[in-house]
C-alpha positions as semicolon CSV with decimal commas, in nm:
position;residue;x (nm);y (nm);z (nm)
1;M;-20,005;4,025;-3,644
2;K;-19,912;3,682;-3,512
3;F;-19,691;3,419;-3,675
4;S;-19,677;3,051;-3,588
5;A;-19,364;2,846;-3,543
6;L;-19,449;2,657;-3,862
7;Q;-19,482;2,979;-4,065
8;I;-19,150;3,109;-3,935
9;A;-18,976;2,778;-3,999
10;Q;-19,104;2,772;-4,357
11;L;-18,978;3,127;-4,409
12;L;-18,631;3,040;-4,272
13;Q;-18,622;2,686;-4,413
14;G;-18,581;2,555;-4,060
15;E;-18,704;2,260;-3,853
16;V;-18,962;2,293;-3,574
17;V;-18,890;2,115;-3,246
18;G;-19,200;2,139;-3,031
19;D;-19,544;2,287;-3,091
20;E;-19,557;2,409;-3,450
21;N;-19,878;2,603;-3,377
22;R;-19,722;2,815;-3,100
23;S;-19,740;3,179;-3,212
24;V;-19,554;3,504;-3,146
25;S;-19,625;3,871;-3,208
26;G;-19,306;4,036;-3,084
27;L;-18,929;3,997;-3,036
28;S;-18,713;3,968;-2,724
29;K;-18,364;3,890;-2,596
30;I;-18,336;3,530;-2,483
31;E;-18,251;3,634;-2,127
32;E;-18,554;3,865;-2,118
33;G;-18,792;3,642;-2,310
34;K;-19,164;3,675;-2,249
35;E;-19,464;3,477;-2,359
36;G;-19,563;3,560;-2,715
37;T;-19,214;3,670;-2,821
38;L;-18,950;3,527;-3,054
39;S;-18,581;3,513;-2,960
40;F;-18,262;3,347;-3,088
41;L;-17,949;3,173;-2,956
42;A;-17,629;3,227;-3,152
43;N;-17,363;3,304;-2,889
44;P;-17,275;2,997;-2,675
45;A;-17,233;3,227;-2,374
46;Y;-17,613;3,268;-2,367
47;T;-17,689;2,896;-2,377
48;P;-17,790;2,874;-2,006
49;Y;-18,079;3,113;-2,071
50;I;-18,251;2,873;-2,307
51;Y;-18,334;2,647;-2,015
52;S;-18,523;2,923;-1,835
53;T;-18,637;3,163;-2,108
54;G;-18,996;3,277;-2,120
55;A;-18,984;3,328;-2,498
56;S;-19,240;3,122;-2,687
57;I;-19,013;3,049;-2,985
58;V;-18,632;3,045;-2,999
59;I;-18,422;3,014;-3,315
60;V;-18,118;2,790;-3,259
61;A;-17,844;2,629;-3,470
62;D;-17,929;2,298;-3,629
63;S;-17,634;2,152;-3,432
64;F;-17,784;2,254;-3,095
65;L;-17,833;1,968;-2,848
66;A;-18,013;2,043;-2,521
67;E;-17,826;1,931;-2,209
68;Q;-18,137;1,964;-1,993
69;A;-18,508;2,018;-2,035
70;I;-18,629;2,314;-2,243
71;P;-18,936;2,490;-2,094
72;E;-19,256;2,329;-2,220
73;T;-19,377;2,673;-2,323
74;C;-19,084;2,714;-2,566
75;T;-19,069;2,585;-2,923
76;L;-18,733;2,566;-3,104
77;I;-18,670;2,636;-3,470
78;K;-18,341;2,487;-3,589
79;V;-18,165;2,669;-3,874
80;K;-17,818;2,671;-4,026
81;E;-17,728;3,025;-3,913
82;P;-17,938;3,158;-3,620
83;Y;-17,802;3,515;-3,626
84;A;-17,852;3,559;-4,001
85;S;-18,200;3,407;-3,976
86;F;-18,297;3,640;-3,693
87;A;-18,162;3,937;-3,891
88;K;-18,386;3,836;-4,181
89;L;-18,686;3,837;-3,948
90;L;-18,589;4,178;-3,810
91;E;-18,584;4,315;-4,164
92;L;-18,932;4,178;-4,226
93;Y;-19,045;4,319;-3,891
94;N;-18,924;4,664;-3,996
95;Q;-19,110;4,637;-4,323
96;R;-19,432;4,566;-4,132
97;K;-19,413;4,912;-3,978
98;G;-19,503;5,053;-4,317
99;Q;-19,302;5,282;-4,540
100;L;-19,323;5,655;-4,490
101;K;-19,415;5,851;-4,803
102;G;-19,464;6,210;-4,909
103;V;-19,299;6,549;-4,867
104;S;-19,373;6,745;-4,550
105;L;-19,499;7,101;-4,585
106;Q;-19,240;7,191;-4,320
107;A;-18,952;7,077;-4,545
108;F;-18,769;7,308;-4,787
109;V;-18,731;7,162;-5,134
110;D;-18,580;7,377;-5,408
111;T;-18,795;7,395;-5,719
112;S;-18,513;7,250;-5,930
113;A;-18,470;6,944;-5,708
114;E;-18,611;6,605;-5,813
115;I;-18,794;6,383;-5,564
116;G;-18,846;6,021;-5,664
117;E;-19,168;5,825;-5,643
118;D;-19,270;5,714;-5,291
119;A;-18,983;5,905;-5,126
120;Y;-19,035;6,052;-4,779
121;V;-18,908;6,397;-4,681
122;A;-18,965;6,481;-4,312
123;P;-19,020;6,822;-4,149
124;G;-18,706;7,033;-4,128
125;V;-18,531;6,873;-4,425
126;F;-18,344;7,107;-4,662
127;I;-18,296;6,997;-5,024
128;G;-18,093;7,236;-5,236
129;P;-18,091;7,324;-5,605
130;N;-18,053;7,042;-5,859
131;A;-18,046;6,776;-5,589
132;R;-18,192;6,435;-5,676
133;I;-18,367;6,205;-5,432
134;G;-18,430;5,849;-5,550
135;K;-18,756;5,659;-5,535
136;G;-18,847;5,517;-5,197
137;A;-18,569;5,710;-5,020
138;V;-18,641;5,821;-4,663
139;L;-18,503;6,149;-4,527
140;H;-18,573;6,208;-4,158
141;A;-18,595;6,542;-3,978
142;G;-18,309;6,786;-4,008
143;V;-18,135;6,626;-4,305
144;F;-17,941;6,869;-4,526
145;V;-17,893;6,786;-4,895
146;G;-17,669;7,035;-5,074
147;D;-17,662;7,171;-5,426
148;G;-17,641;6,897;-5,687
149;A;-17,623;6,618;-5,430
150;K;-17,775;6,279;-5,512
151;I;-17,938;6,011;-5,298
152;G;-18,013;5,673;-5,456
153;D;-18,327;5,462;-5,448
154;H;-18,444;5,324;-5,114
155;S;-18,166;5,480;-4,911
156;L;-18,239;5,566;-4,547
157;I;-18,102;5,896;-4,420
158;H;-18,149;5,943;-4,047
159;A;-18,200;6,270;-3,858
160;G;-17,937;6,541;-3,876
161;V;-17,729;6,394;-4,159
162;K;-17,546;6,645;-4,382
163;I;-17,485;6,553;-4,747
164;L;-17,305;6,853;-4,887
165;D;-17,280;6,993;-5,239
166;E;-17,225;6,747;-5,527
167;C;-17,188;6,443;-5,301
168;E;-17,350;6,117;-5,408
169;V;-17,515;5,842;-5,205
170;G;-17,597;5,516;-5,380
171;A;-17,902;5,293;-5,353
172;H;-17,999;5,104;-5,036
173;C;-17,754;5,298;-4,822
174;I;-17,807;5,380;-4,454
175;L;-17,666;5,695;-4,296
176;Q;-17,701;5,712;-3,918
177;P;-17,778;6,037;-3,728
178;G;-17,521;6,313;-3,748
179;A;-17,308;6,169;-4,028
180;V;-17,142;6,429;-4,251
181;L;-17,051;6,369;-4,614
182;G;-16,850;6,630;-4,798
183;G;-16,694;6,851;-4,533
184;D;-16,368;7,006;-4,652
185;G;-16,060;6,787;-4,648
186;F;-15,779;6,892;-4,413
187;G;-15,578;7,079;-4,673
188;F;-15,348;7,365;-4,571
189;A;-15,025;7,491;-4,724
190;P;-14,755;7,663;-4,511
191;N;-14,633;7,997;-4,645
192;A;-14,354;8,247;-4,591
193;E;-14,538;8,406;-4,298
194;N;-14,517;8,070;-4,114
195;D;-14,890;8,024;-4,108
196;Y;-15,122;7,811;-4,319
197;K;-15,324;7,897;-4,626
198;K;-15,636;7,690;-4,688
199;V;-15,628;7,480;-5,006
200;P;-15,972;7,480;-5,171
201;Q;-16,142;7,141;-5,165
202;I;-16,338;7,112;-5,489
203;G;-16,397;6,737;-5,517
204;N;-16,683;6,531;-5,373
205;V;-16,772;6,213;-5,186
206;I;-16,922;5,908;-5,356
207;L;-17,091;5,627;-5,167
208;E;-17,173;5,326;-5,380
209;D;-17,473;5,099;-5,313
210;Y;-17,543;4,921;-4,981
211;V;-17,302;5,134;-4,777
212;E;-17,378;5,204;-4,410
213;V;-17,227;5,504;-4,232
214;G;-17,241;5,525;-3,851
215;A;-17,354;5,812;-3,632
216;N;-17,127;6,120;-3,633
217;T;-16,890;5,964;-3,885
218;T;-16,731;6,216;-4,121
219;I;-16,618;6,159;-4,479
220;D;-16,427;6,453;-4,628
221;R;-16,466;6,567;-4,986
222;A;-16,165;6,524;-5,212
223;T;-15,931;6,810;-5,287
224;F;-16,023;6,727;-5,647
225;G;-16,170;6,407;-5,783
226;S;-16,362;6,193;-5,533
227;T;-16,338;6,031;-5,193
228;I;-16,490;5,689;-5,272
229;I;-16,659;5,436;-5,045
230;R;-16,722;5,123;-5,249
231;K;-17,023;4,892;-5,249
232;G;-17,113;4,718;-4,925
233;V;-16,871;4,906;-4,697
234;K;-16,982;4,937;-4,332
235;L;-16,847;5,224;-4,121
236;D;-16,908;5,238;-3,746
237;N;-16,979;5,552;-3,541
238;L;-16,716;5,825;-3,506
239;V;-16,497;5,720;-3,798
240;Q;-16,295;5,986;-3,981
241;I;-16,229;5,936;-4,353
242;A;-16,003;6,205;-4,500
243;H;-15,993;6,353;-4,851
244;N;-15,928;6,131;-5,154
245;V;-15,939;5,810;-4,951
246;E;-16,078;5,504;-5,129
247;I;-16,224;5,208;-4,939
248;G;-16,280;4,881;-5,124
249;E;-16,595;4,670;-5,140
250;N;-16,731;4,504;-4,826
251;T;-16,465;4,643;-4,595
252;V;-16,577;4,704;-4,235
253;I;-16,428;4,967;-4,004
254;A;-16,499;4,997;-3,630
255;A;-16,547;5,312;-3,423
256;Q;-16,293;5,592;-3,370
257;T;-16,070;5,486;-3,657
258;G;-15,903;5,763;-3,855
259;I;-15,774;5,731;-4,210
260;A;-15,555;6,009;-4,348
261;G;-15,570;6,154;-4,698
262;S;-15,523;5,959;-5,022
263;T;-15,487;5,617;-4,858
264;K;-15,635;5,328;-5,058
265;I;-15,785;5,036;-4,863
266;G;-15,866;4,712;-5,040
267;K;-16,184;4,508;-5,043
268;N;-16,297;4,268;-4,767
269;C;-16,072;4,428;-4,506
270;M;-16,158;4,434;-4,134
271;I;-16,028;4,728;-3,929
272;G;-16,076;4,740;-3,552
273;G;-16,161;5,037;-3,332
274;Q;-15,923;5,328;-3,272
275;V;-15,691;5,233;-3,558
276;G;-15,485;5,515;-3,707
277;I;-15,370;5,497;-4,070
278;I;-15,141;5,764;-4,215
279;G;-15,188;5,910;-4,561
280;H;-15,086;5,792;-4,909
281;L;-15,071;5,422;-4,817
282;K;-15,210;5,112;-4,989
283;I;-15,371;4,835;-4,785
284;A;-15,416;4,506;-4,971
285;D;-15,741;4,309;-5,002
286;G;-15,853;4,104;-4,704
287;V;-15,619;4,264;-4,450
288;K;-15,724;4,255;-4,084
289;I;-15,598;4,525;-3,845
290;A;-15,644;4,483;-3,469
291;A;-15,788;4,759;-3,250
292;Q;-15,565;5,052;-3,150
293;S;-15,303;4,970;-3,411
294;G;-15,102;5,238;-3,586
295;I;-15,037;5,183;-3,957
296;G;-14,738;5,382;-4,083
297;A;-14,652;5,188;-4,399
298;S;-14,836;5,020;-4,684
299;I;-14,945;4,657;-4,638
300;P;-14,899;4,467;-4,967
301;E;-14,970;4,116;-4,830
302;E;-15,330;4,013;-4,895
303;N;-15,527;3,853;-4,609
304;S;-15,254;3,931;-4,356
305;I;-15,321;4,030;-3,993
306;W;-15,154;4,326;-3,823
307;Q;-15,137;4,456;-3,468
308;G;-14,945;4,708;-3,258
309;S;-14,833;5,068;-3,290
310;P;-14,640;5,086;-3,510
311;A;-14,813;4,774;-3,636
312;F;-14,642;4,460;-3,759
313;E;-14,750;4,110;-3,860
314;F;-14,979;3,945;-3,604
315;V;-14,778;3,627;-3,526
316;S;-14,458;3,828;-3,482
317;Y;-14,648;4,073;-3,263
318;K;-14,774;3,796;-3,034
319;K;-14,423;3,650;-2,999
320;S;-14,278;3,993;-2,928
321;Y;-14,552;4,068;-2,676
322;I;-14,468;3,751;-2,482
323;G;-14,110;3,874;-2,463
324;F;-14,223;4,222;-2,361
325;R;-14,432;4,085;-2,073
326;K;-14,129;3,889;-1,951
327;L;-13,897;4,191;-1,979
328;P;-13,879;4,264;-1,601
329;E;-13,786;3,900;-1,536
330;I;-13,530;3,908;-1,817
331;M;-13,380;4,229;-1,675
332;R;-13,346;4,072;-1,329
333;E;-13,176;3,765;-1,476
334;L;-12,944;3,986;-1,683
335;H;-12,854;4,190;-1,374
336;A;-12,780;3,871;-1,178
337;L;-12,561;3,739;-1,460
338;K;-12,367;4,068;-1,473
339;Q;-12,304;4,045;-1,101
340;E;-12,186;3,684;-1,133
341;L;-11,958;3,782;-1,421
342;A;-11,816;4,074;-1,223
343;A;-11,746;3,841;-0,930
344;L;-11,570;3,589;-1,157
345;N;-11,355;3,867;-1,304
346;Q;-11,250;3,978;-0,954
347;N;-11,155;3,625;-0,856
348;T;-10,936;3,586;-1,164
């Protein structure tokens, strides 16, 4: 199916600059643009490509001003937010592929399980007793859904995901391949024999609506009660969420971050990659934590920024880092001053 520049502009409430009848049937990166494809320019670093791109239509910011000639074969559509507009088109493009429906004969579905209208269950899926799959949900090959687990309407569960007993996934969630919900929390009690006895983990995991969980991310079930991921949270690949953790609405967490048990993270937080957070802490709403930071104490200040290991407030960190980089120079000056002082003492 082809779409004209005018049709796309009307959909995005944008302005056409060029041939409004120019049409596209595919998508491309701006640096790899080909005739008949649509691309976008959001990052200024890619601006040079717009003067040579082969894409037929490019979405740009309404503030964009060309510094040289745009190819005659390229029509621009000016919008307020190019990246968000392109994401909207990608969503529509996905919808065009058509929704999968039906339960494969090669899937195992317990007779007590409930499958919602228009859901898709691929070959190799296992759905245990009393599980509930919402309407329009998509479960790809190799998904495991344990006893009493629930998946909400229109959620997308990619290949190899494990949703263990009694865990709950809300509506419109996306779980990337290999994610595990409901593995046992890391609970062990030392005993008189100087070894460790496993503490049973009898709670569950709850994902609220519109949560996305990255590939091979693990979210442990609570010792009792629930590990809770609130609405709109986005977790990157290879994130570890321990038992009884709670993550507030719309918080985003980058890859290889680990959060220890019973820590509570507020809403609208941003946590960089490879951050480590110890257990039983409270992180206030809107906190930003830079990559590779180590958090060893609660952060009560909302909307504050932290960096370092152990982490401290961002401005103080930057000032301290400047001093740290100058430490060899400072040491040389200190050594020279000590020598001068020693010489003065000898002369007196």
